[in-house]
N, C-alpha and C positions, 0 to 999 in steps of 0.2 A: 303593580305587578299582578298578573293573573295566576292564581294557584291552580295546578293541574295534577291529576294522578300520574301523568307521564313523568313527574319529578320523582316518583317512588313514594311509598306510603309514609316513610319517616319525614321526608322533605315536604310532602304535601301537608302534613300536620304542622310542621314547623312554619311553613309558609302561611297557613291560616292563623297561627299564633302571632306571627310577626305582623300580619295585616291587621289583626284585631287590636294590636298595641298601637296602631297608627304609625308604623315605621315608614319613613320616607325612603323611596327607592330611586335609584338613578336609572339610566337607560338600561334595561335588562338584557341579559344574554339571549340570543336567538339560538337555541340548541339544535344540534344535529348529531345523530349516532352513526358511526362507521363500524359498528359491530364490536367495539371494545367495551370495557366495563364502565366507562363514563362517556361524557359527551364533549364535543367542541362547541365553541361559540362562533357563529358565522358572521363575518363582517364583509362589507362590499363598498362600492363607491358612495352609497347614500346612507349607510347605517353601520354603527359599531357600538357595542355595549360600553358604558362609561361608569365611572365611580369617582366622584369628586372627594377630595381629601378634606372632609369637614371634621374638625376636632370637637369633642364633647364640650358642652358649656362649662365654664369655670365656676367652681363653687364660690360662695361669698356669704356675707351676712343674710342676704335675702334667700339664699339657697344653701343652708348649712350642710346638708347631706350630699356628698359628691355623687355625681352620675358617672357611669361608665358606658362606653360604646363597645359593641361587639361586631366584628365583621366575619361572616361565615361563608366558607366554601366547602362543598361536600361532593363526594363521589357520585351521589344520586342526582346532582344537577344544579345545586345552588352555587352561584358565583358572586362572591363578595356582597352578600346581603347584610344589611345593617340591622342591628337590634340595640336597644338601650335599656339600662336598668340603673339601680342605685345601690350604694353601700348600705349597710345596716342589718345584714343577715346575721342570725345567731352563729356563734362559733361552731366548728365541727371537729371531730376527732380523726377523720380519715379523708383521704383524697384532698389534702390541704396543700396549697402552694403559698408559702409565706415569703413575702418580699423582704429582702434585707436592706442594708444601708451602704454596704461596701460596693465599689464599682471596679470594673475591669477596663479593657482597652476601649479606645474611642473608635467609633465606626466611620470608615471612609465612604462606603456606599456599595451600590449594586449596579450591574449593567450587563452589556453584551458586546459582541464584536461586529464591527463593520467590515466583514470579509468581502472579497469579490463575490462569492456565491450569494451572500445575503443581499448585497446592494443590487446586483444584477437581477436577482429574483424580485426584489421590490419594484424594479423598473419594468418588470413584465406585466405589472398591473396598470390600469388606467391611472391618470394623474390623481383623481379624487380618491380611489381606493388606496394607492400608495400613500397619500397624505393621511388617510385614516390609520394605516399601519404604523407610520412613524409617530402619529399622535398618540396611539394607544400604548406605545412604549414610553414616550417622553413627556406628554402633557400632564397637567394636574388632574385631568379626567382619566388618565391611564396609569401606567406603572411608575411613572416619574423616575426612570433610570437616570443616574448621575455619573456613570462611568461608561466609557466606550474604548474598546481595544481596536487597534488598527494594525493589521499585518503590514510589515514594511516590504513591499513588493509581493511576489506570489507565495502561495502556500498550497496545501492539497486542495483546499476549497477555493481554487481558481480554475479557470477554463484552460489555462496553459501555464507553462513554466517560463518565468521571465525575472530579470532583475532590473534595477534602475540604471545599470550601466553594463551592457553586454559587450562593450568594446575591449577586446583582450589587451591586457597590459596597460590600461589607462589608470595608472597609479595616482594621477592628479584628479581623477574623476571629472575631467573636463566635459565628458559626454553624459554625465548624470542627468537624468530627466524623469519626471513622473510620466506615467503612461495613461492610456485611455481608462483603464480600470480605476485609477485615482480620479482623473479629471471628470469623467462622465458618470461615475457611479458612487464611489466612496465619499468624495468631497461634497457633492450635492446632498447626499443622504445625511452627512454630518451637519451641514449647514441647516438643513430643514429640521433636523432633530433639535438643534440649538434654538431655532426660532419657536419651536413648540414648548421648550422647557422653561420653567420658572426657576429651576435650579441650575447652578453651574455644572457643566458636564466636563469631568476630568478625563481627558483622552490620553491613552498611552500607546506607543508603538512597540511592536515585537518583530524581530527578524527571524525568518525560517532558514535562510541561507544567504551567504554572500554571493556575488557574481561567481560563475563557475571558474573563472580564470584566477580567482584568489585562493581557491581550494586545492589541497594537495592531490585530490583525485580528478581535478578539472571537470567536475560534474556537480550540479546543484543537488543531486540526490546521492545516496550512498555514503559510505564511510569516508570522512575527510575533515581536515582542519584547515585553518588559515596557514598559508605557506610561511615558512621562516619561524621567527621567534618574536614574542612581544617586544616592542620597541623597534622592530624591523619595518621595512617599507610596506609590506603587505598588511601588517597589523595597523600601521598608521593610516593606510588607505581605507581599511575597514572601519576604523574609528571615524574617519572623515565622512564616510557613507552615512553614519548616524546624523552627523551635523548637517549634511546636505538634505537629508530627509526632513529634519526640523525646519530648516530654512525654506524648503520648498512648500511645506504645508503652511508655514507662516506667510508666505507670499500669496497664498489663497485666503488669508484672513483667519487661519486656524492655528491657535497656540496649543502646543502639546504639553500636557502636564507631566507625563512620565515616559519611561522607557524600560523594557526588560533587556538585559544584555544579550539574551539568546532564548528563543523558544526551544524548550526541551533539549538542552545541550547534550544529553546522553545519546539521543537518536543518532547524531553524527558520528558516534563511536561504534555503530552497529554495521557490520559488513552487509552490503546489499539493501540498506534501508531504503524503502520504496518511494518516499517523497522528499521534498526539499528539507534539508537539514544541514547542520554545521556542528562539528564535534568539539566539545570542551571538557576538560577536567576542572575541578575547582581551583587547582593551582594555576592552570592556564588562564581561567577567567579572572582570577585575582590579579595576575601580572598584566593582563590586557587592560583591565580597568585602571590599575595604578600607573602604567606607563603610557597608555595610548588613549583609551576612551575618556577617562575622567579629565585629563588635561585638555583634550580636544573640546569637550563640552564647555569647560570653564573658559578656555581661551576665546571661544566664539560666542560668549554671552549666554550659554545655556547651563550654567552651573546650578540654576534653580530647578532644573528638570529632575523629577524624582526617579533615580536610577534603581532598578530592582535586579537582584541576582537570582539564580536558579531557574525559575519559571518551569519547573518540572515536578515530578511526583514526590510524595511524602517520604519515600524510601531513602531519599538523599538527605533527610533531616536527622540530627542536627549537623552532620559532618560537613556538608557543603558550606553553610554559613560560618562554621567554626574555622574552616581553612581560609575563606576569603576575608572574613571580618577581623581576623587576628592581625592582619597587616594594616597598620594605620594609613599607609600610603594608598591603599585601595579603599579602606573603610570610610575615609573622609568624603568620598564621592557618592556613597551609597545611602539610600533612604529606606529600602524595603527588601523583603524576601517574597518572591512570587512562587505559588504552588499550583499544581493541577490536581484534579480529583480522581483520575482514572484508576489509581491503585488504592483508593480509600477503603475498599472492602477488605483489603488484605494487610494494610499497614495501620497499626494501632494509633490512637490519638496521643499516646505518650510521646510520639515523635514531635507533635505540635507543642505539647507541654514543655518538653526539654528545650525546644527552640525559643518558645515564648519566655521561659524562665531566664535563659541566657541573654536573649537579645531584644525581647519585647518592649523594654523601656526606651530603647534607642532606635529601633527599626521596626516598621510595621510589617505584618504578614498579610498578604492578599492572595485569595484564590483567584487566578486569572483565566482559567479555562475549565469547562465542563460540558459534556453533551452525552446523550443517550444514543447507543448504536447497537446493531446486531451484526457482529463481525463474522458470524457463521453464515447466516442467511441475509444477505444485504438487501433482498427484496422486502424484508420485514424491518428495515431500519426505521421507517416511519410507521408509527402505530397511532392513528388518529383517535384521540379520546382515551388513551391509556392512563388510568389513574395511578398505577404504581410508579410510572416514571415521574409524575408530579410529586408523589410522596417521597420518592428517592431524592429529588432535588431538595425538597423542604427539609428532610431529615439531615442531609449532608450539610446544608447551610447551618442548621442548628448545631450540628456536631462541630463544625469548624469554628463558629463564633464562640461556642462554649470553651474552646481551647485556645483562644488568643488571636484568632484571625479577625481582620478588620473589615472584610467585605468579600463579595462573591460575584465573579463575572462569568456569565454564560458565554457559550461559543456563538455560532451563527444565530443572528436574530430572526432570520427567515430563510427557509429553503423551499424547493419545489416539491411536488408530490412524490418524487422518487428519493428525496433526501440529498439533492445536489443543487446546482452543478458541482462536480468534483472531477478533475482531470484523471485522478488516480483511482476512481471508483470507490473511494473511502466514504461511503454514504453515512448520513447521520440523521437523527431526528432533531426537531427544533420546537421551541415554544410556539412559534407561528409557522404554519405551512401554507404556501400560496398555491391556489388553483387558478393559473393564468387563463385557462380556457373559459372559466366561468367568471373571471374578474372578481374573485372573492378570496378571502383568506380565513384560516381556521385557528382560533386561539385554544391551545391545548391546556390540560391541567398543569403542565409545567409552567405555562405563562402565569397562571394565578398563584402557583407556589412561589414564583419569583416576586410577584406583586405584593404578597403579604409582607415581604421583607423590604423590597425597594421603595414601596410607597409609604410604609408606616415606620420603618426603622431608619430614621433620617440621618444624613451625614452630621457628625458631631455628637450624636447620642453616645452614651457609654453603656456598656454591659452592666446590668444591675444584678448582683448575686441574690440567690434565693434558696430556700430549703423546700423539699417536696416530701410529703408523707403519703406516698402511694405505693401500692404493691408492684413487684417487678413485672407482673403480667398485665398491668393496667393498660398498657399501650399508649398512654398519654404522657407527653413530655412538653416542657415549656422553657422559654427563655424570656428574660425581662430586660428592658432598656430604660434609660432615663435621660431627659433633657432639662437643662437648667435647674436641676435638683427638685423639679416639681412635676413634670409631665412624664407619665409612665406609659410605656407600650409593652405588651406581652404577646408573644406568639406561641400558640399551642398546636400540637398535632396529635391526632388520635389515629393509630394504625389498626385498631381493632374493629371487629364487625358489630360491636355494641357501643352504645353511648355511655358516658360516664359523668355522673354528677360530681362537680368539683367545687371547692371553696377557695377563693383567692383572699388571702389575708395580708393587709398592708397596715401595720401598726402606726404609720405616719399619716394615715388618711382617716378623717372622721367617719365613724361607722364601722371602720376596721375591716369588714368582710363583705363579699358578695358571692352569691352562688350562681352556677350556670351548668347546664348539661351540654357537655362537649359531644356533638353528634358522632356517630360511627363514621370512620373513614373521612376525616375532615381536617381542615385548617381553620383556626379561629384566632383573630387578633383582637385583643382588648386594649382600650386606651382610657386613661383618666388623669385628672389633676389631683395631686395631693393637696389636702387642705385640713 
């Protein structure tokens, strides 16, 4: 890696330090500024930055003092730069993060959504550039995503409104069929992602709306519910729609791991809601699952599919799961509780705590959607190189995982330069923005914020509790995870403009302590083997 003052003074010095330590670098970021406070990394048909997931060497009799690896990303321009060191530092009285022994929830993983918009945008690139985009999300040299969300038919991030059966009154769904958006875009992207990944990719489907003719308002947008009552013909047909979706994707060689019973069910209770939606109360969802959806899945050989309830904001916690899960006839079909991030700034984490305390031992909690937007000025929905948006991702993931959530799924994996396509003009930002005219794409700070979790906090790891002796204004927070009771991963964020010297203390590791300066405005991942 070539050190340059363009990195900024702090990162220039850090780069020189890392180079002097003989740190091995992967393919580095090609930076470009678009006038924001940080940079994007530019990828095209022939080049993209990479970072292989190499674990620190295990200690043993020949190497009794354990090593740690650090992976550093900074606002000033470093992107997943490696550094290594060893335990054995003297103890400290302040800025100490002491690793405990008790564990929390098991991590399911991290990923993004295969929306129409994302996969159509991917296909606007040349074949080689598109391949690099999918590789940088799913390969061992990229973010190693292991979860993918699939909208069941159209959503706002589609080019048009459609369902899989627009034939009015077709209660047997004899005309159910996948469309070009699935066959030409989503399914090829999923298959290519699977070919790049060394991890199993858990795919889950989410519906935005039933076909218009099943809804009380005869429209896929706006306030409306399924016609009739749970157990009735329209509810039976809607349950069968889920089964048909699973069967159709299976016929293309894609097994679906999970389903959410409805994307943002409260949207469909709002008069004039502007894009595809379907209204549910918790009582209605409970009865639909108990009488229609659960039995339909089980009858057709999909009882193993992980069914999630809610799929909406924290504000509905813990009431929604309390209503649905108190009925054993519904609860027996349910595996998890899905949440979105859009109200997280206003709804305290106590909602997560209460939900985890009541249900966390039997049902997982998964964040299934998040994105950055400017709802006032839609021309500013895409901010190329904006550090705060990456920091916002990182911080929200930490907050969720600290309070019982098992994983975090981003929304569109790629969008165009305007934050679309989106039929409803509901534009958004994305960790990857595609410039089709130049056949290149830009990896934003959000991409690397996701990567510090998706790559290093592996599926099956457990949250590892810790104590922190830092001042409230330190700006540094951390989370720890453990695999097989021996391999520890820690993610740190510094939101301040100054660096902070910290000590990590692990009583179960020889040497006990190591010291590190967390750079200003940075994400840092540490990894080591206990010995």
